[in-house]
C-alpha distance (Angstrom), angle and dihedral (degrees) to the residues before:
residue distance angle dihedral
X1 . . .
X2 3.80 . .
X3 3.80 126.1 .
X4 3.82 93.6 -99.1
X5 3.81 92.5 53.0
X6 3.78 90.5 47.3
X7 3.83 91.3 52.2
X8 3.82 91.1 47.6
X9 3.82 91.6 49.7
X10 3.80 90.8 47.8
X11 3.82 91.6 49.5
X12 3.84 91.3 49.7
X13 3.79 90.2 46.6
X14 3.81 91.8 50.2
X15 3.81 91.8 48.2
X16 3.81 90.9 49.6
X17 3.80 90.3 49.4
X18 3.82 92.0 50.3
X19 3.81 94.0 46.5
X20 3.81 91.7 47.0
X21 3.80 90.2 48.5
X22 3.79 92.3 50.8
X23 3.81 91.6 48.8
X24 3.80 91.1 49.6
X25 3.82 91.5 48.4
X26 3.80 89.2 53.8
X27 3.83 88.5 49.8
X28 3.83 89.2 49.4
X29 3.82 92.1 51.7
X30 3.80 92.1 48.9
X31 3.82 90.6 49.2
X32 3.81 98.1 45.4
X33 3.79 99.4 37.4
X34 3.81 97.7 34.1
X35 3.80 95.3 35.7
X36 3.81 113.0 168.6
X37 3.82 92.0 -10.0
X38 3.81 89.7 68.1
X39 3.82 98.7 39.1
X40 3.80 90.2 112.2
X41 3.83 90.5 60.2
X42 3.80 92.3 46.4
X43 3.81 90.5 48.9
X44 3.79 92.7 47.5
X45 3.81 90.4 49.8
X46 3.79 92.3 49.6
X47 3.81 94.1 46.2
X48 3.81 90.3 49.5
X49 3.79 90.7 50.8
X50 3.78 94.3 46.8
X51 3.80 92.4 44.4
X52 3.80 88.4 57.2
X53 3.83 94.9 39.9
X54 3.83 108.1 25.9
X55 3.81 91.4 162.0
X56 3.81 88.3 68.8
X57 3.80 91.1 71.8
X58 3.82 92.1 75.1
X59 3.80 87.3 65.6
X60 3.82 101.4 27.9
X61 3.80 101.2 54.4
X62 3.82 100.6 49.9
X63 3.81 94.4 40.9
X64 3.83 91.6 47.8
X65 3.81 89.1 50.4
X66 3.81 88.7 52.2
X67 3.81 89.8 51.7
X68 3.81 92.1 47.9
X69 3.81 89.0 49.3
X70 3.80 90.1 52.7
X71 3.80 91.2 50.6
X72 3.80 91.1 45.6
X73 3.79 90.3 53.4
X74 3.81 91.8 49.4
X75 3.80 89.5 47.9
X76 3.82 91.7 49.1
X77 3.83 90.7 48.7
X78 3.80 90.6 52.7
X79 3.81 95.3 -113.4
X80 3.82 90.5 119.8
X81 3.77 134.5 29.0
X82 3.77 126.9 -164.2
X83 3.76 129.7 -173.7
X84 3.80 105.9 -92.2
X85 3.82 94.4 26.6
X86 3.80 96.5 -103.2
X87 3.76 134.6 83.2
X88 3.80 103.4 -80.3
X89 3.79 122.1 -123.7
X90 3.80 91.5 -117.6
X91 3.81 89.2 59.9
X92 3.81 91.7 51.3
X93 3.82 87.8 49.9
X94 3.80 88.8 49.0
X95 3.80 89.8 54.1
X96 3.80 89.6 51.3
X97 3.81 89.5 50.0
X98 3.80 93.1 46.9
X99 3.78 94.0 49.5
X100 3.82 90.0 46.6
X101 3.82 87.0 53.8
X102 3.81 89.7 50.0
X103 3.78 90.5 51.5
X104 3.82 90.3 53.2
X105 3.80 93.3 51.2
X106 3.81 99.9 34.7
X107 3.81 93.3 107.6
X108 3.81 90.8 49.9
X109 3.80 91.3 51.6
X110 3.80 91.0 62.2
X111 3.83 88.1 68.5
X112 3.80 93.7 64.1
X113 3.77 133.1 78.2
X114 3.80 114.4 -96.1
X115 3.81 89.6 -129.8
X116 3.82 91.5 55.6
X117 3.81 91.5 47.0
X118 3.81 92.5 49.0
X119 3.80 91.0 48.3
X120 3.82 92.4 46.6
X121 3.80 92.5 46.1
X122 3.78 93.9 48.2
X123 3.79 97.4 46.6
X124 3.80 95.9 32.7
X125 3.79 93.3 51.8
X126 3.80 94.0 46.2
X127 3.81 91.2 44.6
X128 3.80 91.4 54.5
X129 3.82 89.1 56.2
X130 3.81 89.6 46.5
X131 3.81 88.4 53.7
X132 3.82 88.3 49.2
X133 3.81 88.3 52.3
X134 3.81 90.9 52.2
X135 3.82 89.7 49.4
X136 3.82 92.0 50.5
X137 3.81 95.4 -114.1
X138 3.81 94.6 119.8
X139 3.81 138.2 22.4
X140 3.80 124.7 -138.4
X141 3.82 105.5 -157.9
X142 3.82 94.3 -176.4
X143 3.79 93.6 57.0
X144 3.76 133.6 -103.1
X145 3.81 103.4 -76.6
X146 3.81 100.1 48.0
X147 3.80 93.2 39.3
X148 3.81 92.3 49.3
X149 3.82 89.9 52.1
X150 3.81 92.7 48.2
X151 3.80 93.2 46.0
X152 3.83 90.9 46.5
X153 3.80 89.7 53.7
X154 3.78 91.7 49.1
X155 3.79 91.3 48.8
X156 3.81 90.0 48.9
X157 3.81 89.6 56.7
X158 3.82 92.0 42.5
X159 3.81 91.4 50.0
X160 3.80 91.3 49.9
X161 3.81 91.5 51.9
X162 3.79 92.5 47.0
X163 3.79 92.3 48.2
X164 3.80 90.4 53.5
X165 3.80 88.2 50.6
X166 3.83 91.9 48.1
X167 3.79 92.8 47.8
X168 3.81 88.4 55.5
X169 3.80 92.8 52.3
X170 3.76 111.2 101.6
């Protein structure tokens, strides 16, 4: 592959990453702001995605279950609180959307340093929960600083596990 082809591939890859990120952020907003009132739209989006890319489910379902397990543990430990006391359905749908997004960008992620990905995963994941806190979707009974540190650590571990999984995808 010559230098021009490499630049063209990189530009297409970057565009795909940006578009995928924007679509996921829209999904995130619908999930967090709309919560259970917009579950039908989240479900329709997911079913459309999986109907077009059914092979994604072999990655999406187990990784989303891992994410839901992490949130369940944090809920059980009293780090989080949700209305109703359980992980809400909109959050489970959000995990399915997030892991679908990861499946779409998994090839792009291989181009980045592991340190950058771990840092981005840790802070990005914790920041999304901080945004949910600001929007009233979640409660952090231990306060912002300690909860952010705990959630960042959990997302660091989650990101590491997912990266190992992605690296094994062929």
